[in-house]
Every structure is written in C-alpha cells, then in structure tokens.
C-alpha positions as CSV (number, residue, x, y, z in Angstrom):
1,M,88.7,20.2,-118.4
2,D,85.7,18.4,-117.0
3,R,87.6,15.7,-115.1
4,L,90.9,16.5,-113.4
5,V,93.0,14.5,-110.9
6,E,96.1,15.7,-109.0
7,C,99.1,13.5,-108.7
8,V,102.0,14.2,-106.3
9,P,104.8,11.6,-106.8
10,N,107.8,11.7,-104.4
11,F,111.1,10.5,-105.6
12,S,114.3,9.6,-103.6
13,E,116.5,12.1,-105.4
14,G,117.2,15.7,-104.3
15,R,120.8,16.3,-105.4
16,N,121.1,15.4,-109.1
17,A,119.2,18.1,-111.0
18,E,119.6,16.2,-114.3
19,T,117.8,13.2,-112.9
20,V,114.9,15.4,-111.6
21,R,114.7,17.1,-114.9
22,A,114.3,13.7,-116.6
23,L,111.5,12.8,-114.1
24,V,109.7,16.1,-114.9
25,E,110.1,15.5,-118.7
26,A,108.7,12.0,-118.3
27,V,105.6,13.5,-116.9
28,R,105.4,16.3,-119.5
29,S,105.8,13.8,-122.3
30,V,102.2,12.6,-121.7
31,Q,99.5,14.6,-123.4
32,G,96.7,15.7,-121.2
33,V,98.8,16.5,-118.1
34,W,100.3,19.7,-116.8
35,V,103.1,20.1,-114.3
36,L,102.2,22.6,-111.7
37,D,105.3,22.5,-109.4
38,E,108.6,20.7,-108.9
39,E,110.7,20.7,-105.7
40,M,114.0,19.1,-104.8
41,D,115.8,19.2,-101.4
42,R,119.4,18.2,-100.9
43,D,119.1,17.4,-97.2
44,H,115.9,15.4,-97.5
45,H,117.4,13.9,-100.7
46,R,113.9,14.0,-102.2
47,A,112.0,15.5,-105.1
48,V,108.3,16.2,-105.3
49,I,106.5,16.8,-108.6
50,T,102.9,18.1,-108.6
51,F,100.8,17.7,-111.8
52,V,97.2,17.6,-112.8
53,G,95.6,15.8,-115.7
54,E,92.8,13.8,-117.1
55,P,92.5,10.5,-115.1
56,A,94.0,8.1,-117.7
57,A,96.7,10.6,-118.6
58,A,97.6,11.1,-115.0
59,V,98.1,7.3,-114.6
60,E,100.3,7.2,-117.7
61,A,102.4,10.1,-116.6
62,A,102.9,8.6,-113.1
63,F,104.0,5.3,-114.7
64,Q,106.4,6.9,-117.1
65,A,108.0,8.9,-114.2
66,T,108.3,5.7,-112.2
67,R,109.9,3.9,-115.1
68,T,112.4,6.7,-115.4
69,A,113.2,6.7,-111.7
70,A,113.7,3.0,-111.7
71,G,116.5,3.4,-114.3
72,A,118.1,6.5,-112.7
73,I,117.9,6.1,-108.9
74,D,119.8,3.4,-107.0
75,L,118.7,3.1,-103.4
76,R,121.8,1.1,-102.5
77,V,123.8,4.4,-102.5
78,H,121.0,6.7,-101.3
79,H,121.3,8.5,-98.0
80,G,119.0,11.3,-97.0
81,G,117.0,12.7,-94.1
82,H,113.5,11.7,-95.3
83,P,112.1,8.2,-94.8
84,R,111.7,6.2,-98.0
85,V,111.2,2.7,-99.3
86,G,111.5,3.3,-103.0
87,A,113.1,5.2,-105.8
88,T,109.6,6.3,-106.6
89,D,108.6,6.4,-102.9
90,V,105.0,7.3,-102.9
91,I,102.4,8.2,-105.6
92,P,99.1,9.7,-104.3
93,F,96.1,10.6,-106.4
94,V,93.9,13.5,-105.3
95,P,90.4,14.3,-106.7
96,I,90.2,17.8,-108.0
97,R,87.3,18.2,-110.5
98,G,84.7,15.8,-111.8
99,V,86.2,12.8,-110.1
100,T,85.5,11.1,-106.7
101,M,87.8,9.6,-104.2
102,A,86.5,6.2,-105.4
103,D,87.7,7.1,-108.9
104,C,91.2,7.9,-107.5
105,V,91.2,4.5,-105.7
106,T,90.7,2.8,-109.0
107,L,93.5,4.9,-110.6
108,A,95.8,3.9,-107.8
109,R,95.1,0.2,-108.2
110,N,95.4,0.4,-112.0
111,L,98.8,2.1,-111.7
112,G,100.0,-0.2,-108.9
113,E,99.1,-3.3,-111.0
114,R,101.0,-2.0,-114.0
115,I,104.1,-1.0,-112.0
116,G,104.3,-4.5,-110.4
117,R,103.7,-6.3,-113.7
118,E,105.9,-4.2,-116.1
119,L,108.6,-2.9,-113.8
120,G,109.0,-5.7,-111.4
121,I,108.6,-3.3,-108.4
122,P,106.5,-4.4,-105.4
123,V,103.6,-2.0,-104.8
124,F,101.7,-1.4,-101.5
125,L,98.4,0.5,-101.5
126,Y,97.8,3.1,-98.8
127,E,95.3,5.7,-97.5
128,Q,91.9,5.4,-99.2
129,A,93.2,2.7,-101.6
130,A,94.6,0.5,-98.9
131,S,93.6,-3.2,-99.1
132,R,94.3,-3.7,-95.4
133,A,93.6,-1.4,-92.5
134,D,97.2,-1.8,-91.1
135,R,98.6,-0.4,-94.3
136,A,96.4,2.7,-94.6
137,N,99.1,4.9,-92.9
138,L,102.2,5.5,-95.0
139,E,104.4,5.4,-91.9
140,S,103.3,1.8,-91.2
141,I,104.7,0.7,-94.6
142,R,107.9,2.7,-94.1
143,Q,108.4,1.5,-90.5
144,G,112.0,0.3,-90.2
145,G,112.9,1.7,-93.7
146,L,114.0,-0.6,-96.5
147,E,115.4,-3.2,-94.2
148,G,112.3,-3.3,-92.0
149,L,110.0,-3.6,-95.0
150,A,112.2,-6.3,-96.6
151,N,112.1,-8.3,-93.4
152,R,108.3,-8.1,-93.1
153,M,107.9,-9.2,-96.7
154,A,110.1,-12.2,-96.2
155,S,108.8,-13.4,-92.8
156,N,105.1,-12.4,-92.7
157,P,102.6,-13.5,-95.3
158,A,100.4,-10.6,-94.3
159,W,103.0,-8.3,-95.8
160,A,102.9,-9.6,-99.3
161,P,102.7,-6.6,-101.7
162,D,99.4,-5.8,-103.3
163,Y,101.1,-6.1,-106.7
164,G,104.4,-7.2,-108.1
165,P,107.1,-9.5,-106.7
166,R,107.4,-10.6,-103.0
167,A,110.8,-9.1,-102.7
168,L,112.2,-5.6,-103.0
169,H,113.5,-4.5,-106.4
170,P,117.4,-4.5,-106.1
171,T,117.8,-0.8,-106.9
172,A,114.3,0.7,-106.9
173,G,112.9,-0.9,-103.7
174,A,109.1,-0.7,-103.4
175,T,106.5,1.9,-104.4
176,V,103.5,3.0,-102.3
177,V,100.5,4.1,-104.3
178,G,97.2,5.5,-103.0
179,A,94.4,8.0,-103.0
180,R,93.9,10.8,-100.4
181,P,92.5,14.2,-99.9
182,P,94.7,17.3,-100.3
183,L,97.4,17.6,-97.7
184,I,100.0,20.3,-96.9
185,A,103.7,19.4,-96.6
186,Y,104.9,22.1,-94.1
187,N,108.3,22.3,-92.4
188,V,109.4,24.6,-89.6
189,N,113.2,25.3,-89.3
190,L,114.9,25.7,-86.0
191,Q,118.0,27.8,-85.1
192,T,119.9,24.8,-83.7
193,D,121.9,21.9,-85.1
194,D,120.6,19.6,-82.3
195,L,118.6,16.9,-84.0
196,A,117.3,15.7,-80.6
197,V,115.4,19.0,-80.2
198,A,113.6,18.6,-83.6
199,K,112.7,15.0,-82.8
200,A,111.4,15.8,-79.4
201,I,109.2,18.6,-80.8
202,A,108.0,16.4,-83.6
203,K,107.0,13.8,-81.1
204,T,105.1,16.3,-79.1
205,V,103.1,17.8,-82.0
206,R,102.2,14.8,-84.0
207,F,98.9,13.1,-83.5
208,S,100.2,9.6,-83.1
209,S,102.0,10.7,-79.9
210,G,99.0,12.6,-78.5
211,G,99.6,15.9,-80.3
212,L,97.6,17.8,-82.9
213,P,94.9,16.1,-84.9
214,F,95.8,15.3,-88.5
215,V,99.4,16.1,-88.0
216,K,102.3,13.8,-88.9
217,A,105.8,15.0,-87.9
218,I,109.4,14.0,-87.9
219,G,112.7,15.7,-86.9
220,V,115.2,16.1,-89.8
221,E,118.8,17.4,-89.9
222,L,119.5,19.9,-92.6
223,A,123.3,19.3,-92.7
224,S,123.9,21.8,-95.6
225,R,122.5,24.6,-93.5
226,H,123.7,23.4,-90.1
227,I,120.1,23.5,-88.6
228,V,117.3,21.0,-87.9
229,Q,113.7,20.9,-89.0
230,V,110.3,19.7,-87.9
231,S,108.9,18.3,-91.1
232,M,105.1,17.9,-91.1
233,N,102.2,16.6,-93.2
234,L,98.9,18.3,-92.4
235,T,96.4,15.8,-93.6
236,N,93.3,18.0,-92.8
237,Y,94.2,21.7,-92.7
238,E,90.6,22.6,-91.9
239,Q,90.8,20.8,-88.6
240,T,94.4,21.7,-87.9
241,P,95.3,24.9,-89.9
242,I,98.9,25.7,-90.9
243,H,99.2,28.5,-88.3
244,V,98.2,26.2,-85.5
245,A,101.0,23.7,-86.4
246,Y,103.4,26.6,-86.7
247,E,102.5,28.0,-83.3
248,A,102.7,24.6,-81.6
249,V,106.3,24.1,-82.9
250,R,107.3,27.6,-82.0
251,R,106.0,27.2,-78.4
252,E,107.8,23.9,-78.0
253,A,111.0,25.4,-79.4
254,E,110.8,28.4,-77.1
255,Q,110.4,26.1,-74.1
256,R,113.7,24.5,-75.1
257,G,115.5,27.8,-75.6
258,V,115.4,27.6,-79.4
259,N,114.1,30.1,-81.9
260,V,112.3,29.4,-85.2
261,S,114.4,30.6,-88.2
262,G,111.6,30.2,-90.7
263,S,109.2,27.7,-92.4
264,E,108.6,26.3,-95.8
265,I,105.9,24.8,-97.9
266,I,106.7,21.8,-100.1
267,G,104.7,21.6,-103.3
268,L,101.4,23.5,-103.5
269,I,98.9,24.7,-100.9
270,P,95.2,25.4,-101.1
271,Q,94.4,29.1,-101.1
272,R,92.0,28.7,-98.1
273,A,94.9,27.5,-95.9
274,L,96.9,30.7,-96.5
275,L,93.8,32.8,-95.9
276,Q,93.4,31.1,-92.6
277,A,97.0,31.9,-91.6
278,A,96.6,35.5,-92.8
279,E,93.5,36.0,-90.8
280,Y,95.2,34.6,-87.7
281,F,98.5,36.4,-87.9
282,L,97.2,39.8,-89.1
283,K,94.3,39.8,-86.7
284,V,92.0,41.1,-89.4
285,E,88.6,41.8,-87.9
286,R,85.6,40.3,-89.7
287,F,87.8,38.9,-92.4
288,D,85.8,37.9,-95.5
289,P,87.6,35.5,-98.0
290,T,85.9,37.3,-100.9
291,Q,88.0,40.4,-100.0
292,V,90.9,38.7,-101.9
293,L,91.1,40.4,-105.2
294,E,91.5,37.3,-107.3
295,T,88.6,35.5,-105.5
296,R,86.3,38.5,-106.1
297,L,87.4,38.5,-109.8
298,E,86.6,34.8,-110.2
299,M,83.2,35.4,-108.7
300,V,82.4,38.2,-111.1
301,L,83.7,36.2,-114.1
302,A,81.7,33.2,-113.0
303,K,78.5,35.3,-113.0
304,T,79.4,36.7,-116.4
305,T,80.3,33.4,-118.1
306,G,77.7,31.2,-116.4
307,D,80.3,29.0,-114.6
308,L,78.1,29.0,-111.5
309,S,75.3,27.1,-113.1
310,A,77.9,24.8,-114.7
311,S,79.4,23.9,-111.4
312,V,75.9,23.3,-110.0
313,S,75.2,21.1,-113.0
314,D,78.4,19.1,-112.4
315,F,77.2,18.3,-108.9
316,L,73.7,17.4,-110.0
317,G,75.1,15.3,-112.8
318,A,77.3,13.4,-110.3
319,V,74.3,12.8,-108.0
320,A,72.2,11.5,-110.9
321,A,75.0,9.5,-112.6
322,G,73.8,6.1,-111.3
323,T,76.9,5.6,-109.1
324,P,76.7,5.1,-105.3
325,T,78.4,8.4,-104.6
326,P,77.7,11.3,-104.2
327,G,74.4,10.2,-102.6
328,G,71.9,11.3,-99.9
329,G,74.6,12.1,-97.3
330,S,76.4,14.5,-99.7
331,V,73.1,16.1,-100.7
332,A,72.2,16.6,-97.0
333,A,75.6,18.3,-96.5
334,M,75.0,20.5,-99.5
335,A,71.5,21.5,-98.1
336,G,73.2,22.5,-94.9
337,A,75.9,24.5,-96.7
338,L,73.2,26.3,-98.7
339,A,71.3,27.1,-95.5
340,A,74.4,28.6,-94.0
341,A,75.1,30.6,-97.1
342,L,71.7,32.1,-97.1
343,G,72.2,33.1,-93.5
344,V,75.5,34.8,-94.3
345,M,73.8,36.7,-97.1
346,V,71.1,37.9,-94.7
347,C,73.6,39.0,-92.2
348,R,75.6,41.0,-94.8
349,I,72.5,42.7,-96.1
350,G,71.8,43.8,-92.5
351,S,69.1,43.9,-89.8
352,S,65.5,45.2,-89.9
353,G,66.5,48.7,-88.9
354,A,65.9,51.3,-91.6
355,G,69.0,52.0,-93.6
356,T,71.1,49.4,-91.8
357,T,73.9,48.0,-94.0
358,A,76.6,45.4,-93.4
359,P,79.2,47.8,-92.0
360,S,76.9,48.9,-89.2
361,Q,75.1,45.6,-88.5
362,P,74.6,44.8,-84.8
363,A,77.0,42.7,-82.9
364,D,74.7,39.6,-82.9
365,H,74.6,39.8,-86.7
366,T,78.4,40.0,-86.8
367,S,78.9,37.0,-84.6
368,S,76.2,35.0,-86.4
369,E,77.8,35.8,-89.7
370,Q,81.2,34.7,-88.6
371,R,79.9,31.4,-87.2
372,L,77.7,30.7,-90.3
373,V,80.7,31.2,-92.5
374,R,82.6,28.5,-90.5
375,L,79.6,26.2,-90.5
376,G,79.2,26.6,-94.3
377,E,82.9,25.8,-94.9
378,R,82.7,22.6,-92.9
379,L,79.4,21.5,-94.4
380,R,80.9,22.0,-97.9
381,G,83.8,19.7,-96.8
382,L,81.3,17.1,-95.6
383,I,79.9,16.8,-99.2
384,Q,83.1,15.0,-100.3
385,A,83.7,13.4,-96.9
386,D,80.4,11.6,-97.1
387,A,81.2,10.2,-100.5
388,D,84.6,9.1,-99.4
389,A,83.2,7.4,-96.3
390,Y,80.7,5.4,-98.3
391,A,83.6,4.4,-100.7
392,D,85.4,3.0,-97.6
393,V,82.4,0.9,-96.7
394,V,82.2,-0.6,-100.2
395,R,85.9,-1.3,-100.2
396,A,85.7,-3.0,-96.8
397,Y,82.8,-5.3,-97.9
398,R,84.8,-6.3,-100.9
399,L,87.6,-7.8,-98.8
400,P,87.7,-11.6,-99.1
401,K,85.6,-13.3,-96.4
402,T,88.7,-15.3,-95.5
403,D,90.6,-12.0,-94.6
404,G,90.9,-11.9,-90.8
405,T,90.7,-8.1,-90.9
406,R,87.5,-7.9,-92.8
407,A,85.1,-7.6,-89.9
408,E,87.2,-4.9,-88.2
409,A,87.5,-3.0,-91.5
410,I,83.7,-3.1,-92.1
411,S,83.1,-1.9,-88.6
412,A,85.6,0.9,-88.9
413,A,84.2,2.0,-92.3
414,L,80.7,2.0,-91.0
415,R,81.7,4.0,-88.0
416,K,83.2,6.7,-90.3
417,A,80.1,6.5,-92.6
418,T,78.0,7.2,-89.5
419,E,80.0,10.0,-88.0
420,V,80.1,12.0,-91.1
421,P,76.3,12.4,-91.6
422,L,75.9,12.8,-87.8
423,E,78.3,15.8,-88.0
424,T,76.2,17.1,-90.9
425,A,73.0,16.8,-88.8
426,D,74.7,18.4,-85.8
427,L,76.1,21.4,-87.8
428,A,72.8,21.8,-89.5
429,C,71.1,22.0,-86.1
430,E,73.4,24.9,-85.1
431,T,72.8,26.5,-88.5
432,A,69.0,26.3,-88.0
433,S,69.2,27.7,-84.5
434,L,71.2,30.7,-85.8
435,L,68.7,31.3,-88.6
436,R,65.8,31.1,-86.2
437,G,67.5,33.8,-84.0
438,L,67.9,36.1,-87.0
439,L,64.2,35.9,-88.1
440,S,63.0,38.7,-85.8
441,Q,65.9,41.0,-86.7
442,T,65.8,40.6,-90.5
443,K,64.6,43.0,-93.1
444,P,61.2,42.0,-94.7
445,T,62.9,42.0,-98.1
446,V,65.1,39.1,-97.2
447,A,62.8,37.3,-94.7
448,S,61.8,34.7,-97.3
449,D,65.4,34.0,-98.0
450,L,66.0,33.3,-94.4
451,K,63.0,31.0,-94.2
452,V,64.2,29.0,-97.2
453,G,67.5,28.7,-95.5
454,L,65.8,27.3,-92.4
455,L,63.9,24.8,-94.4
456,M,67.1,23.7,-96.1
457,A,68.8,23.3,-92.6
458,L,65.9,21.2,-91.4
459,A,66.2,19.0,-94.5
460,A,69.9,18.6,-93.8
461,I,69.2,17.5,-90.3
462,E,66.7,14.9,-91.3
463,G,68.8,13.7,-94.2
464,G,71.9,13.3,-92.1
465,L,69.9,11.4,-89.4
466,E,68.4,9.1,-92.1
467,N,71.9,8.1,-93.2
468,V,73.1,7.7,-89.6
469,M,70.2,5.3,-88.9
470,T,70.8,3.3,-92.1
471,N,74.5,2.7,-91.2
472,L,73.8,1.9,-87.6
473,K,71.6,-1.0,-88.7
474,A,74.6,-2.7,-90.2
475,Q,77.0,-1.9,-87.4
476,G,78.0,-4.8,-85.3
477,N,80.2,-3.0,-82.8
478,Q,77.9,-2.7,-79.7
479,G,80.3,-0.4,-78.0
480,F,80.1,2.1,-80.8
481,L,76.3,1.8,-80.9
482,N,76.1,2.6,-77.2
483,E,78.5,5.5,-77.7
484,I,76.6,7.0,-80.6
485,A,73.0,6.6,-79.2
486,P,73.0,9.6,-76.9
487,R,74.4,11.9,-79.7
488,V,71.7,10.7,-82.1
489,Q,69.0,11.2,-79.5
490,A,70.2,14.7,-78.7
491,I,70.0,15.7,-82.3
492,Q,66.6,14.2,-82.7
493,Q,65.3,16.2,-79.7
494,R,66.8,19.4,-81.1
495,L,65.1,18.7,-84.4
496,V,61.7,18.4,-82.6
497,E,62.3,21.7,-80.8
498,L,63.4,23.5,-84.0
499,K,60.2,22.4,-85.8
500,K,58.1,23.8,-82.9
501,L,59.6,27.3,-83.0
C-alpha cells in the first residue's frame, strides 16, 4: 500500500472477552484495514487494538469500533486501574507510510466530528490535533477522571468539546481523538502489593515531575496478581529508550527495598527500540543494526526488487507534491542524514592503510563510525519532525483571532519550528567535522564519497540555518530570541570554520 496510517484505539473493557472480540470484528469488517495486535488487561480494565489501513478506511474502522463500544460498555459500572474518560477512551492516528502528521490531524478531526454528530459523544482533540494548547496532553483532559471532566465542561466555557454535545454521554462518557508519533506503552512490575511504592516511583521517573524526558508514568495496582506496576508511555523512545526507563524504575525500586518481577509491552513496539535495549543489556561491542538477519534480508530484497529507488521516489514525490510539508527543513535533515551515511560507509570500508578492512579499522574510525550512526539516526528523525513542526505553526495561525491562547500557541509553535532545523544544523556541523577528520585517513577509492558527504553536510547546515532565520523573523517572544541568538551565532561561526578547512 502506498498510504498507510496506524490507529491504536483504547477501550475501557479488559474483562469481557466477548465485548473485545466484537470491537476487533468491528475493525475487521472494514475493507482496507488490517488488525496487527489486540490486548486486554483485567486489572487495567482496558483493551488496546492496533491496526493499520488506508486513511479513509482507518477512519471508518475507528468509527465502527467506537459505535460498538458505545453500545456495549457502560462507564457507570466500570472500575479499573487505568485512567479513562470514555468507553472508547482515546483514538490516536500515527503516520506510517505516504502520510504526514498533518494528514493524521485531518483524519482525527474528521473522525471526531462524525463521532460527535452521529453518536452524540463529546470529543476532545489532543496531541498534534489539539485545538487548544492546554488540551494537547492527554492527562490534562483526563484530570479528575469522568467527574472532573464533567465539572469542567459544565462550569468552564473553555472546556466545551471540539465536537458533539456539551455534556458527557450517559454511558459512553467522552472520547479523545488525536494524531501523534509512535509511542511505546511499557510497564514494569514490582514484587510488592504496596501501591504507594509504585506511585512514588512513577512520580520520580515521569517528566512532568522532573524525571525522564518523554516519559509519562502512573502507579497501578494489579489486584489479580497481588503486585503493583509502574505503567509508562514513552513518547520519544529515541530520546529516552526503553532500557533507560527500565533501569530508572529498577534503581528506584531497589532504593525502596523492592525487586522488579518483570516488564511488559502493550501493543506493538518499533524494532529499533528493541535493538537499543539488546545493545545495552548484552553489551555488544560495535553493534550494527544490519546484523539482524531480517534487516539484512530486507536490504537484499530491496536491492533486488528496486524498493530502494521506490522509497526515494516517495520522498521526492512528497517534497514536490505542492503541499507545505515536507519542505526545506526536511530536505536539509535528509542531506545531513545522507552525509552521515556516507561517513559510516567510508569507516566500514576502512582506512588508507593497504589491506585495511572494517574488522581491523583504527580506533578513531571505530568511534567515528559509532557516532555517525547515531547522528544519522537522529537526522532521519528530524525529517518528519520538521514537517510536524511546520504543521503546528499552520494550526496555530488558524486559531480564531478572538482565541486568547492564539498568540501563545503561535509563539510555542514557532519555537518548535525553530529548534528542529537548529538541531539539524548543529548535528550537521558535527557530521561535517567528523568527515573532515576522516579525509586524511581514507582510502583514495572512497575519498570522493567522503567529499560528497562533506558537501551534503555543509548544505544541511546552511539549509537548517535558513529555516531558523525565517522562523525567528515571525517570533514575537523576545526572551526566546535572546536565548536562541548565541546558539545560532555559534553554528554560523562553525560553518565559516568548516568552509575554510
């Protein structure tokens, strides 16, 4: 399929297998979608279905499942460990292939409008689809549970739903719909039944309380197993990998005299996240992700079938499509990623010494290769991040001028849209420096490849800075302008120095 979106609806039912089967069948009844995973948990009293499909089909499948849940789940008699505000509690759309985050925002809004209109369920938009900055975080909407949301809706005009009636559905509550990047639902179980321990650890590790970046965490009782759990969402596993979250919980538990009994993944997890954990726990030296058999097989098949050129064509087509994203910032990040990839290739081929091959490459090549791999991974992530950041800017400017949060939303979106290309330029500077250092040690047969990589890195720096300067012109937050100026100047100076070498 050329265009695929992932949808991961969460339902407030984890004990009635017949109801969960009906929800899964509602999804499967729609042509053009494929169920990848289904999970139900008795203690959380929650079910999670993961499916992918063509955009329009994914929206239809999510609607049909929501309709089924509204008829089968009654929140008036629901009691479970997981926070929730609806029978269909949350429905996120995630871009997978051939779709952008902006596309997923549109899908979320279309679905939300239909749920409100046809099912009479109030809908709140969150994450990238949020219409208000104070609703972007799911926990803000869930604050105080059903009663808290009902009170806010009744007493505060700012808490009118985005779609549907201004009061909770009597049995189905409300539904939260949005668009977001992939996240990992990861739980660590503790060998104790003391819920206070799990709550204390969750408070320590979650970002909102000063803990790990991109980590949301709560303490949950697993009554059927007589243990407690730290239940987490890792919203950016590249910045806070799964093993970092695990180790943080383990250390906090040990300080309280409690052992970890195990951990669990809810739903699906990107392969890269597991490779990160394997590399960390196994202490594999100079680990290369392409050592994974399935990955190497896919690489070979791609070369055989021409999928590599097809994937390049997809990106080029997206750039040329006449839509605002992906644009110059994404292209700059791609240039930086290509520069890093060429550097890795050169390191693996070896140094200029006769007969030198990758297994015997010098230590500086080894360290350069490892760092270039990391730089390339992050720069690849910035390709989508830049498109998402610009989509946030567009969304902020579309807020009504009478909205009191508009100016703040625009400033925050412009800040993100500035920081992403600035990171691209910064990482490209480091990439260029590494490539410069390799020039004198490189075999003549690959020297031209290294020079092409250097040119790409320089282009990424200049492209990133161009986007930074454009966004700064529209930024009205003087504090941020003062904060960012030294970082911009430092990169500009590094660029001048790199061009002299």
